[in-house]
N, C-alpha and C positions, 0 to 999 in steps of 0.2 A: 510474245510468247504464244507459236504453233502449236496443236495439241496432238499427239501421238496415241494410235490405238494398235498393239502389235498384237496378232491372229496366228497362231499355230497348236494345236492338238498335242503337243509335246512342252511339258514344263518345262525340260532343260534349256529346249529352245528361246522360251518366252523371259526366263528368268535371265540368260546369257546377254538379249537383244538389250535388254532391258540395263543390265549392268553393267556389260564391257566396251560402254561405249560415252561416250559425254555428249548425250542429246542438248544440256541447258549452255553447250560451248557454240551451237547452231539456232538457238533460241528457239528450243523443241521443248515442250512438256509432256515427259508419257503421261496420258490420263486413266489409260487400262487396257487391261490384257482379256483374249477371250479365245477358248480353245476351240472352238468351230464355226462355219459362217454363220449359223441363224443369230448364235448369239451375239458376234459382230454384229448382224444387221437390227439384231435390237439394241443394242449400246450404241451405233450410229444414231438410230432415230432420239435417241435422248440426250446425246452429248454430241452427239457431229463434230467429229475431231477432222482437224484441215488436213491429215495424212494419215495412212495404214499401211501399216508393216506385214503383211498375210502371206501364210505358204497358201500352196493350191492343193495339194491335197488331203484333203479332211473328212472327218466318218459322214458326218449329215448332209453338208452344204459344202460343196468346194467353193477353192478362192476365186475362179472364175463366174461361177453362179453368184457369189456374195457382188462380188466388183459390177456384175455388170447389174443388179439390181442398185447397188448404191450409184452406181456414172448415171442409170436412168432418171433417181431419183434425186440427187445431191451430185451433180455434174463437177463442182467445183471442187469435191473430196480427191486428193491424191493419192494413186496406189502404187503403191510397190510390191513387186510380189517376191519370194523368198523359195525356192526349192531344189529338188535334186536335180542333176544334170542329165537325167533322161527323160525330165519333162522339157527337154528345150526347144523342141520345133512345136510343144501345145503352148508354150511361153511365149514365142516368139509371135502364133498367130490369135493369141487373147491379147497380146497387146496393143491390137490395134484397132482394139473395142474398147478395152476397160484399165486396163493399166498405162503409168508413164515410165516405169522399166521396171529390170528383175535381177536379182542376185542371186547366185549358185551356191548351195551350201557343199561343204561347211560355209559359213561367211568372212569374210577375209575382211577385216577393219577398213584395209584402205582402197578396195574397193565400194565397201559402205558409204568408207564418208566421201568418195567421190560420188556418189551417185544426190545423196543426202544435201551435198551442197550444188548439182543442180536443179534438185526438187525443189530448194528455197529460193534459188534465183528465179526459179517459176512460184511461184508464191508469193513472193517479195511483187513480183511483176504485176501477177494479178489482185494484191491486195492494194499497190500503190493507184493502181486503174480503178478498181473500186475506191478505193476514196476520192479519187481526181472528180469520179464522176456523181458520187454524192454530193461534193463541194460547187459542183457543175451544176446538180440539183436545185440544192438550197439557194445559191447565187439567181438562176432561174425563178424559183417559185418567188425571190425575195421583189428580182426584179420585172415582175408578172404585172403591177401594176402599173408601170412605167410605159411597156409592151403594148398592153393595151390602150394607153394613153394616146400613144404613138398610132397607132392603128386606127383611133378613133379622128386622131386630127386628121390622117390622109382619107380619111369617108368625106371630110367636108371640106378638104384642099382639095379635091377632083382630083384626084389619085388614088381611087380608091383599085383595090388589085385585081386586076382578072383572072388571074389562075390561083388556083388552089382557093379561091377563098373561102368553099364550104369548110374545106379543111383549118384553115386560119383560124376561123370562128370557135371553132372547137378546142384546137391548142390551146386559144386564148382562154377559153370559158365565156366567153360572151355568148347572149341567148339575143342575135339577130337575123332574122331570117333572113335569104337575101332578096326574096320578091314579096315579102313584107312592107305596109304602107307603115311610113315614119311622118313624124314632124320635127323638124330645127327649132330648137327654142335657143335665141340668143341672153344671156341678162348682162347687162350691164351695168356697172355702180357709178352712179352719178354722182357728182365733181368731184372726183374720183382724185385731181391735183388736191382737194383741201382734206380728203378722208387719208392719205397715204404721208401728208405733209407732217402731218402730226401725231407718227406712229413711225417707232424703230423697223429695222428689218424682219426683226424676228415678230415686232408687236403684228406688221401688213401679214405675215408670212402664216401666226395663225389665225388672223381673220381669213383669209382666203378657206383657207383649210376647215374652218366653222363655216364660211358661208358655203363650201361644199357639202357639208356634213346636214346641214339644212335642207339642201336643196335635194339632196341623194333622198333624205328619211321621206318628204312629200311626195318623192316620184312615187316611194316603192307604196306609197298610201292611195295613190291615185291611177298609176301608168305603170308602165312597161319599161325602162330605157335607161342609159347613163347622164353622167353629168362629169365635165372635166375641164379643166382652167385653159384656157387658150391664146392669154395672152391677159397681162397685169390688170387686173378688174373686171375682165370679159369672161363668163363662164358658159359653156354650150350644151344643151340639152339634148340626147338624141333619144324621140321618146316615141314611143309604139301602144297601137289600142289593143286591148283586151278582145276588142270583136272582130272577128273574122273579114269584115268586108274594110275594115280598118277606117272607114270615111262617114259611118254614123253622125248620126247630132247626139247621142249616149257622148260618142269620142270626141267630139269637139267641143260639147260642154265638161266633159272632163278633162280638158286640156285647157280650157279658159280658169277653173277652178285652181289645178294647179298651178298657177300662174299666177294667179289672185294669191293662193297660199302662200306662194314665194316672195313674194313684192312685202304681205302684210308681215310675214316672219321673221325676213332680214330687218324689218323696221322694227318692229318689236323688239328685235332678241340681240343685234347689232348696232343699233340705230344710224343703218344706211339704207337710204333712197338708191330703185334700181330703176331704170327701163328696161320692160323685157318686150322682146321681138319675135313674132314668130311667120315662119313662113308659109307656103301651101302646102300641101302633103304632097309626099312624093312617095312614090310605087312600088320603090325601090331601093337599095344603097347605093346603085348607080347615081339617083338622084339627090344623095345627100348635100352634094355640094350647091347644086343650085337652089336648097331648100336654106342653104345656110345664107348663100347670099341671100335673101330675100330677107332672114331674119335679122342680118346685121344690115339692109335698107331701112327696115322700118325702124329699127334701133336710130340709125341715124337721124328721122324725122324728127327726133324729140327737139331738136335745136327750132323748132316752131307750134308743135304739139306741147312741148312742156314737158319737164320728168316724172322719174315715179308713176309713170302711165307703161296699159298693156297695149303693144301695137300692134296689130295682123295686119296683111298685106289689104285685106277685103277691107279696112277699114279708114283705111287711106284714101282720099280723093283722086279724081284726074287734077291734078293742075291746071292740065290744056281747056280745063272745063272752067277755069275762074278768069276772070280780070280780062276775056275777050282774046285770050293767046295775050295779051301783051307782056314785058319784061320790066318790070319793075329796076329803074336805074336812080341813081345820084346825079341829076342832070342841074344846068346852068338853072333850070326854073328853081328847083328845089334850094338850091342854095341860093337865091333871092331870094327867096319866103324864109329861109333860116336867115339872113341876114337881115332883111327885113324885120324881124320879130325880136332880136338881137339888139339892133341898136335904138329900137323902141324899149326897150327892156320891158317888156310884155310877158311874163312868164306863163300865162293863159296863154299868148299867140304860139309859144314855143312850142310845146304840146300840142295846139292844135298843127302846128308842123310835124312834130314827128307823128304823129297818128298818122298822117297821111300819108309818108315815107317809108313808115313801118308795113303799114297795109298792101301798098306794092312790095314791099318785100316777103310779106308773108306768099303775094299770091309768086312770089319766085324761088317756088319750093325747089324746081328740079337742080337749081345754082348749090346750094346750100348751106352750110355753116361759113362756109368761106366767103360766099359773095357779101350773105350779110355783114361780118367780120371790116371786109374791106370797105362796107359802106360807112358803118360806124367809124373807123379811120380815116377817112375824109371827112366825113365830120367834125370830127378831131380838128381836123387842117383846117377846115373856114373858119374855127370858131380861132383858133391863134393867130391867124391870119389877122381876121376881123379889130383882134385886140391890138395888135401890133400897128395898125391902120388908127385906130382908135386911140392911141396910145395910153391904156389904160390895163397893159402889162403887168401883174403883180407878181413875185416872188412864190408865192400863194399859187398863181392858177398855174405857172410855169411847172409847178413840182405836181400839182394835181396833175396837170394834159401828161406829163413826163410818168407817172404812175397809171394813168387811164390806158395808157399805151400798152403796159404790160397787163393790165387787167384783162383788159377787152380777148387776149392772145388765152386767158382761163379760164372762161367762160364757156357752156354748153350750148345756152340755148338764146334764141334771141330775143326774149324779152327780160332776160340778165343784162343782156350788151344793153338793150334800151334802157336800163332801167343804171347804167350808168352813164349811157348818153346823157340821159336826161339830168341828171344830177349836176354833171360838168355844164350842160346849157344854162342850168338856173345858176350854176355860179358863174359863170360870166355873166350871164345877168343883172345880176345881183351887182355882179363889181362894175356895172355900167352905169347904172342907177348909184350908185353912190357916189364914184367918180362926176358923174353929173352934174347932183346936188352939192359935191362938194364934202362929203363925211365919210369918209372911206375909213371903216371903224378895222380896228386891229382885234385878229381875229383870237388869239389869245383870250384877249378882254369879251368879247362876247362867249367865248366858251366858259368863263370863271364864269359871267352873268348869269349865264345859264345853270350854272353849277348851284348857283349862292340861292337862285329862286327856286330851285326845282331839287334843291337837293335832300328835302325830307322823302320823296317819292322814289321807293320801294323801287322802278321800274326802270328808274334811268339809266340808263344805259350810255355808252360810247354810240352806238349805231341811233341811238334814237340824238344825242346831241348832235352826230352827223347832220342826218336831215333836217334840223332848225337853222342849220350852217351851211345846206344844199353841197355838204360834203361824203363822200363815202366815210364809213368810220376808219378805214385805213388812211385815207388822206387828212382827217382831223386829227388822228391821232399822232401821223409824221409831224404836221406842222406844226402842233401845241409845243409836242418834245422838243423840237429845233427851238421855238421859240423862247419855251421858259424852264428848260430842263427837266423838265416833269413832266411822268407820262399824264392824261387825263385820270386814271384809276387814283392814281396818287393824291391830284388835289381833290379830290372829290373824298376820298376816305379824311384828308386834311382839313377840308369843310365841316363834314361828319364830326371827325374828333374833336376838334372846337368846340363845334356847338354841343357835344357833350358834357365837356368839361362847365361850361357854363349852368349846366342843367345840373351835373350833378352836385354843381357849387349849392345849390337851390335844394333843402330836404324835403319840399315837398311834393319832388318830382322822383317813382319808384322805377327800378331799375329798369325792367321792361316798357314802361312808358316811353321812357328815355332810348331805348333801342327801335323802337317802332317810330318815334316822333322824328327819328334821322337818317328814316328808311331803312334800315333791316328789319328783319323778319325771323331771326335768329338770335336770341341774346347770349348764345354758348362763342356763336360766330363774333357777335358784337363784341362781350370781353372778350377774346383774341386778338383781334384786331388792335381792339383799345391797346392791349397789356402792348402790342408790339409797337406802338405808335409814340407811346409815353414810357415804358419802363415799367410800370405799376397794371392792377386788374384796375375796373371800376372804382370798387368798394375800397381799396386800398387809399386811391383818390381821392375818394367822398370824406372821406374817415382825415385827413391830411386836414380838410378844411370843416371838421365838427370845435 
C-alpha cells in the first residue's frame, strides 16, 4: 500500500477527498490530514508518505513552499496540487520545480482517477527499480568474496588491471596500496592424492575451508595480507609488511614466523603436511605475478629437498654449482652396475648403486620431478627385462611391477620414489637368490609365519610385514588377498583371537593380561573385536569353560 497525506485548509475539502474516492482500490491508504503547509511538513518528517494531495493557497505556508521543501529533502514523495482556476499559471510554473500534476477545484472524480492512475504507475516503476537495485546490492555484497578472489587471482596471473586500479581496490575493500612492497607465499598440501582420496567432496571442501581460516587468522597475527585458494590443494597468500620500507629484517622475520606457524598449526589441527614456498620481495602490485612464479618454483623443489618444509628463493642452491655442470643420467654404465648387483643377488651392492644414481639425480635439479620419475621407470624396465632373461619372473613380481608403475606417478619427492624402487629391487634380488638356491618361498606362507611369530607385537602392521618381505604394504596386501582370500589384518585378528581363546580357557590369566599378550593395548577394543569374531564376549566365552 502507498501512504497518502491530504493537505487543505478547508475541512470539507479534506473530508470530501478522503471519503468520496476509493483510494484502497488503487493500493493507497490515507494516513493523515493537515490544514496548512507547516503542519504537513512536520507530518512528513514523522510519517514520510508516498503521495501528497495538497491545496496551493493556505494561511501560514502555501503549498508551493511546502512542496519545494519536501522535494529538497524527500525527492521520492509525489505531490499533486488541487487549486482553483485562477491559480493556473502559478501552478504551471510550480510544476516544473516540485509537483507531478495538478487538478482544478471543484474536483472531478474522473480527472482525479486519471491523475492517480498515472502517479501510481510512476510510483510502481520507482518501487520496482528500488527493489531491483536493493536485490542487486545484496547480490553484489554476497558475491564480494568471489570478486575479491577473482581480482587476487588476476594479480598473481600476470593480468594486473592497468586502468582504475585504485578505484577497484577501494570498491573491493582491499587494503593493497599500489606501490607498497609485497611477498607471495604458496602453500601446497603434501600427499594431495592421499589426503583427498580418503575424503568425500563435502569433506574436502570443509578441509580447504579450515585451511583458509587457519591461514587468515595467523596472517592477522603476524602481517597484513590476504589468502585464497588457487587450485585444489594450493593456497596463495599476498602479504605486506607493517614497516614503511617493506624490506627490513623485522618484516623478513615476521614472514618466516608466519610460514612456520601455518605449517605447525595445519599439522597440529588438521593433520596435514604442507610445503611453503616464498618468492622474493615484490616492489608493487604489478610484480606479484613474478613473486608467485618464484613461490611456486620454490614449492616444486620439494621433489629433492623433501616435503613439509619452508623454501625461499634464497635458500635454494644454484644447481649449476654442483657436479661440475654435469647432468645425471641413467646410462648404460648405470644399467650394467645395476644388472651386476641383481645377478649377484647382493642387496648391499644394489643399495650402493642406487645411492650413486640418486646422488646424480639430486645434482640434476632443473629437470625436476618428471625427469626423476622417468629414470625410476627406466630402472623398473631394466629389472623386468633382467628377470625375464634369468627366467625368474613370478606372478608376485609382475603384480608388484604393475603396482610400482602406478605408485611412481603418485609420489611427490625423489626420496619416496627411491624407497619404492629400492623395495622393488630388493624383492627382485630376493627372488633371484631364492631361485638360485632352489627355495622359492610362498609369499602367503612367509606372511603367515611372520604373523604367527610376532602377533603379540602391538606395533605389528601391514607396513612392517611388507618391509620384511621387501614389498610395500599395498603390494603385499594385494598378493596375500589374491592367494588366501583374506586380508592380512583379518588373518592377524584370526591368529590373535585363537590365541586369546586358548588363554581364556586357563583361568590363571586375567582379561587385561590376555589383551596385552596378544598385541592389544585397549581391553575394550579387544572385547569388541573378540565378540565380532566369535559372537560372544571374552567373559561369556570363559564362563562356558568353567
